[in-house]
C-alpha positions in Angstrom: 0.0 0.0 0.0 -0.7 0.0 1.1 1.4 0.3 -1.6 3.0 0.3 0.3 3.1 -0.8 0.0 3.0 -1.1 1.7 -0.1 -0.8 -1.0 1.2 1.7 -1.3 0.1 -0.2 0.2 1.7 3.0 -0.4 3.7 2.4 2.7 7.3 3.0 3.6 9.8 5.0 5.6 11.1 8.4 4.6 12.2 8.4 1.0 15.9 8.4 0.4 18.0 7.1 -2.5 20.3 4.1 -2.2 23.8 5.0 -1.2 25.4 2.3 -3.2 24.5 0.5 -6.5 24.6 -3.2 -6.7 23.3 -4.0 -3.2 20.5 -6.5 -2.9 18.8 -6.5 0.4 17.2 -9.9 1.5 15.0 -10.9 4.3 16.4 -13.5 6.6 17.7 -13.8 10.1 20.1 -10.9 9.6 18.4 -9.3 6.5 21.6 -10.1 4.7 20.8 -13.2 2.6 18.0 -15.5 1.8 16.7 -17.9 -0.7 19.0 -19.7 -3.0 22.1 -18.5 -4.7 21.2 -20.4 -7.9 18.0 -21.8 -9.1 17.0 -23.5 -12.4 13.9 -25.6 -13.1 12.6 -27.9 -15.7 8.9 -28.9 -16.2 9.2 -31.8 -13.7 6.8 -31.4 -10.8 9.5 -32.2 -8.2 12.0 -29.6 -9.5 12.7 -26.5 -7.5 11.6 -23.3 -9.3 13.5 -20.1 -8.7 11.4 -17.0 -7.9 12.4 -13.5 -6.8 10.2 -11.4 -4.6 11.3 -7.8 -4.9 9.7 -5.4 -2.5 9.5 -1.7 -2.1 11.1 -1.8 1.4 11.6 -4.1 4.4 10.5 -1.5 6.9 6.8 -1.7 6.4 4.6 -4.5 7.8 2.6 -4.6 4.6 5.6 -5.9 2.7 6.8 -8.0 5.5 3.5 -9.8 5.3 4.1 -10.4 1.6 7.5 -11.9 2.4 6.0 -14.1 5.2 3.2 -15.6 3.1 5.4 -15.9 0.0 7.9 -17.9 2.0 5.2 -20.2 3.4 3.8 -20.8 -0.1 7.3 -21.3 -1.5 7.8 -24.2 0.9 4.6 -25.8 -0.2 5.4 -25.3 -3.9 9.0 -26.4 -3.7 10.2 -23.0 -4.8 13.6 -21.4 -4.1 12.5 -17.9 -3.1 14.9 -15.0 -3.0 13.7 -11.8 -1.4 15.1 -8.4 -2.1 14.0 -4.8 -1.4 14.7 -1.2 -1.8 16.3 0.7 1.0 13.4 3.1 1.0 10.3 3.9 -1.0 11.5 5.3 -4.3 14.8 3.3 -4.4 14.7 1.9 -7.9 18.4 1.2 -8.2 18.4 -1.6 -5.6 15.4 -3.1 -7.3 17.1 -3.0 -10.7 20.1 -4.9 -9.3 17.7 -7.5 -7.8 16.0 -7.9 -11.2 19.4 -8.4 -12.9 20.4 -10.9 -10.2 17.2 -12.9 -10.9 18.1 -13.1 -14.6 21.6 -14.2 -13.8 20.4 -16.9 -11.4 18.0 -18.3 -14.0 14.9 -17.7 -12.0 11.6 -18.5 -13.6 9.7 -15.4 -12.4 9.7 -12.2 -10.5 7.1 -10.8 -8.1 7.6 -7.1 -7.6 6.2 -4.1 -5.9 7.8 -1.5 -8.0 9.4 1.7 -6.6 9.0 3.6 -9.9 9.2 3.6 -13.7 13.0 3.4 -13.6 12.7 -0.4 -13.1 10.8 -0.9 -16.4 13.8 -1.4 -18.6 15.2 -4.1 -16.2 11.8 -5.8 -16.1 11.6 -5.8 -19.9 15.1 -7.5 -19.9 13.8 -10.1 -17.5 10.8 -10.8 -19.8 13.0 -11.1 -22.8 15.1 -13.6 -20.8 12.0 -15.7 -20.3 11.1 -14.7 -16.7 7.4 -14.3 -16.0 6.8 -10.9 -14.2 4.0 -10.4 -11.8 3.4 -7.0 -10.2 2.0 -7.0 -6.7 -0.2 -4.4 -5.2 0.5 -1.7 -7.8 0.6 -2.1 -11.6 3.7 -0.6 -13.2 3.4 2.3 -15.6 2.5 1.1 -18.2 0.8 -2.0 -16.8 2.1 -4.0 -19.8 5.6 -4.0 -18.2 4.4 -6.9 -16.1 2.8 -10.0 -17.5 0.0 -9.6 -14.9 -0.8 -7.6 -11.7 -2.2 -9.1 -8.5 -3.7 -6.3 -6.5 -6.5 -4.8 -4.6 -8.7 -2.5 -6.7 -7.1 0.6 -5.2 -9.6 2.9 -6.8 -12.4 0.9 -5.2 -10.7 1.0 -1.8 -10.5 4.8 -2.1 -14.2 4.9 -3.1 -15.2 2.9 0.0 -13.6 5.3 2.4 -14.8 8.3 0.4 -18.4 7.0 0.6 -17.9 6.5 4.3 -16.7 10.0 4.7 -19.7 11.4 2.8 -22.1 9.3 5.0 -20.5 10.1 8.3 -20.3 13.8 7.7 -24.1 13.7 7.4 -24.4 16.9 5.3 -21.8 19.0 7.2 -19.4 21.1 5.1 -16.2 19.1 4.4 -12.8 20.7 4.7 -10.5 18.0 3.4 -6.8 17.3 3.8 -5.5 14.9 1.0 -2.4 13.1 2.3 -0.9 11.5 -0.8 2.2 9.4 -1.4 4.3 11.6 -3.6 4.2 15.0 -5.2 7.2 14.5 -7.5 6.5 11.2 -9.2 3.5 9.3 -10.5 2.6 5.9 -9.0 -0.7 4.3 -9.9 -1.6 3.3 -6.3 -1.2 7.0 -5.3 -3.5 8.2 -8.2 -6.1 5.4 -7.8 -6.6 5.8 -4.0 -6.7 9.6 -4.1 -9.1 9.7 -7.0 -11.2 6.9 -5.6 -11.6 8.8 -2.3 -12.8 11.9 -4.2 -15.1 9.9 -6.4 -16.6 8.3 -3.3 -17.4 11.8 -2.1 -18.9 12.6 -5.5 -16.0 14.9 -6.5 -14.6 14.8 -10.0 -10.8 14.3 -9.7 -10.3 16.5 -12.8 -7.6 14.2 -14.3 -7.1 10.5 -14.9 -3.3 10.7 -14.4 -2.5 13.4 -11.8 -3.5 14.3 -8.3 -4.6 17.7 -7.2 -6.6 18.6 -10.4 -10.0 18.6 -8.8 -12.0 21.8 -8.2 -10.9 23.0 -4.8 -14.4 23.8 -3.7 -17.9 22.8 -4.6 -20.5 20.3 -3.5 -20.0 16.7 -2.5 -22.4 13.8 -2.3 -24.7 14.0 0.7 -28.1 15.1 -0.6 -28.2 18.2 1.6 -26.4 20.7 -0.6 -23.2 19.8 1.2 -20.1 21.8 0.3 -16.5 20.9 0.4 -13.1 22.6 0.3 -9.9 20.7 -0.5 -7.5 22.4 1.9 -4.3 20.7 0.7 -2.5 17.9 -1.1 0.6 16.9 0.8 3.1 14.1 0.2 3.8 11.6 3.0 6.0 8.9 1.5 3.5 6.6 3.2 5.3 7.0 6.5 4.3 8.1 10.0 6.7 11.0 10.2 5.7 12.0 6.7 2.0 11.9 7.6 2.7 14.1 10.7 4.6 16.7 8.7 2.0 16.7 6.0 -0.8 17.2 8.5 1.0 20.0 10.2 1.4 21.7 6.8 -2.2 21.3 6.1 -3.3 22.7 9.4 -1.1 25.7 8.8 -2.9 26.2 5.5 -6.4 25.7 6.9 -7.0 25.1 10.6 -10.7 24.1 10.0 -9.9 20.7 8.4 -12.4 18.1 9.5 -11.7 15.2 7.1 -8.4 13.5 6.4 -7.7 11.1 3.5 -4.6 9.1 4.2 -2.9 7.1 1.4 -2.2 4.4 4.0 -2.3 3.7 7.7 1.2 5.0 8.6 0.3 8.3 7.0 -3.0 8.3 8.9 -1.3 7.6 12.2 1.1 10.4 11.6 -1.8 12.7 10.8 -3.5 11.7 14.1 -0.3 12.5 16.0 -0.3 16.0 14.5 -3.9 16.5 15.2 -3.6 15.4 18.8 -0.6 17.8 19.3 -2.9 20.5 18.0 -5.8 19.5 20.2 -8.0 18.7 17.2 -8.0 14.9 17.2 -11.6 14.6 18.4 -13.0 17.0 15.7 -11.4 15.4 12.6 -12.3 12.2 10.8 -9.4 10.1 9.4 -10.0 7.7 6.6 -7.1 5.3 5.7 -6.4 2.3 3.5 -4.4 -0.9 4.3 -6.1 -3.3 6.8 -3.2 -4.2 9.1 -3.9 -5.5 12.6 -2.6 -2.3 14.1 -4.7 -0.3 11.7 -7.8 -2.1 12.8 -6.9 -1.2 16.4 -6.9 2.4 15.4 -10.4 1.9 14.1 -11.5 0.3 17.3 -9.9 3.2 19.4 -11.5 5.9 17.2 -8.2 7.2 15.8 -9.5 6.2 12.3 -13.2 6.6 11.4 -12.9 3.9 8.7 -10.2 1.8 6.9 -10.4 -0.1 3.6 -8.6 -3.4 4.1 -6.3 -5.3 1.8 -4.7 -8.7 1.7 -1.0 -8.3 0.7 0.0 -11.8 1.8 -2.6 -13.3 -0.5 -1.1 -11.4 -3.5 2.3 -12.8 -2.8 1.2 -16.3 -2.2 -0.8 -16.5 -5.3 2.1 -15.1 -7.3 4.4 -17.8 -6.0 1.9 -20.5 -7.0 1.3 -19.0 -10.4 5.0 -18.9 -11.4 5.6 -22.5 -10.0 2.7 -23.8 -12.0 3.7 -22.0 -15.2 7.3 -23.2 -14.8 6.1 -26.8 -14.5 4.0 -26.6 -17.7 0.8 -25.0 -16.4 -1.2 -22.2 -18.0 -0.6 -18.5 -17.5 -2.7 -16.8 -14.9 -5.6 -14.6 -16.1 -7.1 -11.3 -14.9 -10.4 -10.9 -13.1 -13.3 -10.6 -15.5 -13.9 -7.0 -16.4 -10.6 -5.7 -14.9 -7.1 -5.3 -16.2 -5.6 -7.2 -13.2 -6.3 -10.0 -10.8 -8.4 -8.5 -8.0 -7.5 -9.9 -4.5 -10.3 -8.0 -2.8 -11.0 -5.2 -0.4 -13.6 -4.4 2.3 -14.7 -1.4 4.5 -14.0 -1.6 8.2 -15.6 0.8 10.8 -16.4 0.6 14.5 -20.0 1.5 13.8 -22.5 0.8 11.0 -22.6 3.3 8.2 -25.9 3.9 6.4 -26.0 2.5 2.8 -22.6 0.7 3.1 -21.5 -2.8 3.9 -19.2 -2.6 6.9 -17.1 -5.1 8.7 -16.3 -4.6 12.4 -12.7 -4.5 13.4 -13.1 -7.9 15.1 -14.6 -9.4 11.9 -11.8 -8.0 9.8 -9.1 -9.2 12.3 -9.3 -12.8 11.0 -7.6 -11.6 7.8 -5.4 -8.8 9.0 -1.7 -8.7 8.6 1.2 -7.4 10.8 1.0 -7.2 14.6 
């Protein structure tokens, strides 16, 4: 998510660039090495298949849950899994090195949550070398860089929390803070969640490819002539500290904010911390996306008004199975009917029922949450 990503997803620590080229970071007991150093496979059902899981970062529980479920599935599928990750959200060079390593090892496929368009050339090299590329959580730009994407419908997740915002405001004017992922690069999870939230409120995003192009004031869905003002769009890098700084900037721009859209739960938690420091936490509704176990606790406690949950581990496990089957002579995976990707699902979670919407309680959603 949270790219991001966790689902982004969206979903990482403060963005920095890798200090050295050619470093592949792996999950293991010391985060220094994992998987197999060399893996080839034939079509025999008993042969080990080499698969690389390349994550945005290792610092976010969203991606850790992907690693955990991918490893468990790899054991079942007799897959040699190698896990690598960027040092921070936006670190494409480390991901490029990991892609090249996968090619050199003779892996049969790559599962990746991309850190940006700079990885596209390397992924195309991998495909030309015969590796099957599955994007997780976020489709690359363009989506055809991957053979298929396994993801939540991030636009739908945004719509769910946007609809929840419209319903819980009950006709009151909305002064909205939009806490996005970036303001200096385009990532589909960032666009889709942001636009989905606005669409859930009945606000035209104004662009299909950029954030911040909506009319900054007007009427939102509510049936009572409800008015809205977009007070700010601020980048958070999907991190707690980024969310706090973004919220502080938004409050400086407009102290009357009463609705916060957060690209993911860490950004939402940072926003809550800033609101609490300003004595405004009880008067502002925060709407987040991710579905971690800690995020559900924030719904229970009232920090978040609602959360759209995702299933990152499912994405990774399905990806491992798909590449293993394909390497052993099976068919290629296909997209969900009517969509350009395989949809792994989303649901709206809130502590109380919301008129007109299907809502899970935090305790119901906890059976499928991730992280701690």
